[in-house]
C-alpha positions as CSV (number, residue, x, y, z in Angstrom):
1,X,0.0,0.0,0.0
2,X,1.4,3.4,-0.8
3,X,-0.4,6.8,-0.6
4,X,-0.7,9.7,1.7
5,X,-3.8,9.6,3.9
6,X,-6.4,12.1,2.9
7,X,-4.7,12.9,-0.4
8,X,-7.2,13.4,-3.1
9,X,-7.0,12.7,-6.8
10,X,-5.2,9.9,-8.6
11,X,-1.7,8.4,-8.8
12,X,0.1,6.4,-11.3
13,X,3.2,5.7,-9.1
14,X,4.8,2.5,-10.4
15,X,4.6,-0.5,-8.1
16,X,5.3,-4.2,-8.1
17,X,3.7,-7.1,-6.3
18,X,4.8,-10.7,-5.3
19,X,2.5,-13.7,-5.5
20,X,4.0,-16.0,-2.8
21,X,3.1,-19.7,-2.9
22,X,4.0,-22.2,-0.2
23,X,4.8,-25.9,-0.9
24,X,1.1,-26.7,-0.7
25,X,0.0,-24.0,-3.1
26,X,-1.4,-21.6,-0.5
27,X,-1.0,-17.9,-1.5
28,X,0.2,-15.3,1.0
29,X,-2.2,-12.4,1.3
30,X,-1.6,-9.2,3.4
31,X,-4.7,-7.9,5.1
32,X,-5.2,-4.1,5.1
33,X,-7.9,-1.8,6.3
34,X,-8.6,1.4,4.4
35,X,-10.1,3.9,7.0
36,X,-11.2,6.3,4.2
37,X,-13.3,3.7,2.3
38,X,-13.9,1.6,5.4
39,X,-13.0,-1.5,3.4
40,X,-10.9,-4.5,4.1
41,X,-8.5,-5.5,1.4
42,X,-6.5,-8.7,0.9
43,X,-3.6,-8.5,-1.6
44,X,-0.2,-9.9,-2.3
45,X,2.8,-8.1,-0.8
46,X,4.3,-5.3,-2.8
47,X,4.5,-1.6,-3.2
48,X,6.0,1.4,-4.9
49,X,9.1,1.3,-7.1
50,X,11.7,3.8,-5.9
51,X,13.5,6.0,-8.4
52,X,16.4,4.1,-10.0
53,X,15.0,0.8,-8.9
54,X,13.8,-2.0,-11.3
55,X,10.5,-3.7,-10.8
56,X,12.3,-6.9,-9.7
57,X,14.4,-5.0,-7.2
58,X,11.3,-3.3,-5.8
59,X,9.4,-6.6,-5.6
60,X,12.3,-8.2,-3.7
61,X,12.7,-5.2,-1.3
62,X,9.0,-4.9,-0.7
63,X,8.7,-8.7,0.1
64,X,11.4,-8.4,2.7
65,X,10.0,-5.2,4.2
66,X,6.4,-6.4,4.4
67,X,6.9,-10.0,5.3
68,X,10.5,-10.7,6.4
69,X,10.7,-13.4,3.7
70,X,13.8,-13.4,1.6
71,X,13.7,-11.2,-1.4
72,X,15.9,-13.7,-3.2
73,X,12.9,-16.0,-3.4
74,X,11.3,-13.7,-6.0
75,X,11.8,-15.2,-9.5
76,X,12.3,-13.2,-12.7
77,X,8.9,-14.4,-13.8
78,X,6.0,-12.0,-13.9
79,X,2.8,-11.0,-15.6
80,X,1.5,-7.5,-16.1
81,X,-1.8,-6.7,-14.3
82,X,-4.1,-3.8,-15.2
83,X,-5.1,-2.2,-11.9
84,X,-7.8,0.3,-11.0
85,X,-8.3,0.7,-7.3
86,X,-8.6,3.3,-4.5
87,X,-6.5,3.4,-1.3
88,X,-6.8,6.1,1.3
89,X,-8.9,8.3,-1.1
90,X,-6.4,8.1,-3.9
91,X,-7.3,6.3,-7.2
92,X,-4.6,4.2,-8.8
93,X,-4.9,3.3,-12.5
94,X,-1.8,1.6,-13.7
95,X,-0.2,-1.6,-14.9
96,X,1.8,-3.5,-12.3
97,X,4.1,-6.5,-12.7
98,X,3.2,-9.4,-10.4
99,X,6.2,-11.6,-9.7
100,X,6.3,-15.2,-8.4
101,X,8.0,-16.5,-5.3
102,X,7.7,-20.2,-4.3
103,X,8.7,-21.5,-0.9
104,X,9.7,-25.1,-0.1
105,X,8.0,-25.1,3.4
106,X,4.4,-24.9,4.4
107,X,3.2,-21.5,5.6
108,X,6.6,-19.8,6.1
109,X,6.6,-17.5,9.1
110,X,5.9,-13.9,8.1
111,X,7.4,-11.0,10.1
112,X,6.2,-7.6,8.8
113,X,8.9,-5.8,10.8
114,X,9.7,-3.0,8.4
115,X,6.3,-1.5,7.7
116,X,6.0,2.2,7.4
117,X,3.8,4.2,9.9
118,X,1.1,4.4,7.2
119,X,1.3,0.6,6.6
120,X,1.3,-0.1,10.4
121,X,-1.9,1.9,10.8
122,X,-3.6,-0.1,8.0
123,X,-2.1,-3.5,8.7
124,X,-4.5,-6.2,10.0
125,X,-2.4,-9.3,9.5
126,X,-1.7,-11.9,6.9
127,X,-2.9,-15.4,5.8
128,X,-1.6,-18.3,3.7
129,X,-4.9,-18.7,1.9
130,X,-6.1,-22.0,0.3
131,X,-9.0,-20.1,-1.2
132,X,-9.0,-16.4,-2.2
133,X,-11.4,-14.2,-0.2
134,X,-14.1,-12.1,-1.8
135,X,-12.3,-8.8,-1.1
136,X,-9.0,-9.8,-2.7
137,X,-7.2,-7.2,-4.8
138,X,-6.9,-7.5,-7.7
139,X,-10.2,-9.3,-8.2
140,X,-8.7,-11.4,-11.0
141,X,-5.8,-12.7,-8.7
142,X,-6.8,-16.4,-9.4
143,X,-6.1,-15.8,-13.1
144,X,-2.8,-14.0,-12.3
145,X,-1.7,-17.0,-10.2
146,X,-2.7,-19.4,-12.9
147,X,-0.7,-17.5,-15.5
148,X,2.4,-17.3,-13.2
149,X,2.3,-21.0,-12.4
150,X,1.4,-22.5,-15.8
151,X,4.4,-23.6,-17.9
152,X,5.0,-20.8,-20.4
153,X,2.5,-18.5,-18.6
154,X,4.9,-16.2,-16.9
155,X,5.4,-13.9,-19.8
156,X,4.5,-10.2,-19.8
157,X,1.1,-9.1,-21.0
158,X,-2.2,-7.9,-19.5
159,X,-3.8,-10.4,-17.1
């Protein structure tokens, strides 16, 4: 999540996300609460790409910051996902790369020890989900996961 609370308008700040799968195929979802919209959101870890940083570098950094999981687990395999969502009153319309990370163990321990103040205020926990919740973001995450995990499916292009 990345915006300034109460900021109005829209943003196209580039960002990257990581679809993390454990050995049993569960997907890691971060649980956030948006006090502006009063909505719960579940989404893969990720966030803004800093100036001079590649999308892969950002995905690896964000994974470590938000989960404590090793950024080195993020593969150079991604799909581009069209996004249109609001967070803290800011609308985001952009294309984000969603990378894949696969872990050998079941439900690796998550330690979100490097969240920003804004993220800490919105953070509600995490889950290694067997089924995607209704309020998952992006809504087409199942299709994104399928493309990332299907042989030959981890190529760029709209999800």
